[in-house]
N, C-alpha and C positions, 0 to 999 in steps of 0.2 A: 722117349724116343718116338712115341706116337705123336706127341705134340710137335716135334721137329718135322715129321713127315707132313703134318698139316700146315706148318709154317711155310714150307716150300710153296704150297699152293696159295696160301693167303698173301704172302709177301712177293709173289712173282709180279704183281701189279697193284698200283695204288688206286686204280680206277675200275678194273675188272673184278668181278666176284670170283671166289675160289673155284666155283664149278666151271666158270668160263675158262679159267686158267688150266683147270684139270683137263678139260676137253682139248685144249691146245697142246698140253704137255703129254697127253697120252701117246702121241706119235714120237715123242722124244725118247729114244732108246736108253739114254743115260739116266734120265729121271726114273724111267720105268725100272731099270736094273737096280738103281740105288734103293728105291722104295721096296721092291720085292726082296732085295738082299737084306734090308733092315728088318722086314717082317719075318723072313725066314730065320734070321739071326736071333730075334727075340724068341721065336718058337723053339729053336734049338737050345738056347740058354735056359729056358724054363721047363721044357718037357722032354729032355733027354737026360741020361745019366750025368751029363756035364753040369747040371744044376747042383748036384752034390758037391762037386769040386769047387764050384763058384760060390757055394753056400747060399743058394737062392732057393726059395720055395715056389713050387708051381702054383699058379693062380687057378682058382675055380672059375667056372664060366661067369658067375656073378661078379667076381672080382675083376675079371678081364673086361666085362662090359662096363663096370663102374670106372675103371681106368680109362677106357676109350671115351666114355661120356665126359669125364673130367677134362681129358685132353681136348675134346671138342669145345667145351665151354671155355676153357682157358685160352684157346686160340681163335675160335670162330666169332668171338664177340666183335672183332675188328670188322667183320663183314657188315655188322649193323652200322658201324661208323662209316664205312664205304657207302652204304645205302643212303644214309642221311646226307653225306657230302654230295652224292649224285643228285639227290632231290633238291638240295640247296643250289647247286650249280644250274639246274634247270629253271629255278625260279628267278634267278638273276638275269 
């Protein structure tokens, strides 16, 4: 789910970097609501009594940071590709 949130930012443009897209999309109330809703949903599923019904185990802070780190690496590598494409376009 965290990767999907990041994918929205990365895939919103093939030429702009994710941070630039994020700055533009901050004012978009729909994206903001979906992102916040997803994060709140994850927290509710993992850290309320609902986790027992869903048979999920709450993550420790270390596990949560590891999951976020893996999601970032799995998605943000494309930012490097965008950077090199931008550099190559400027050379041509």
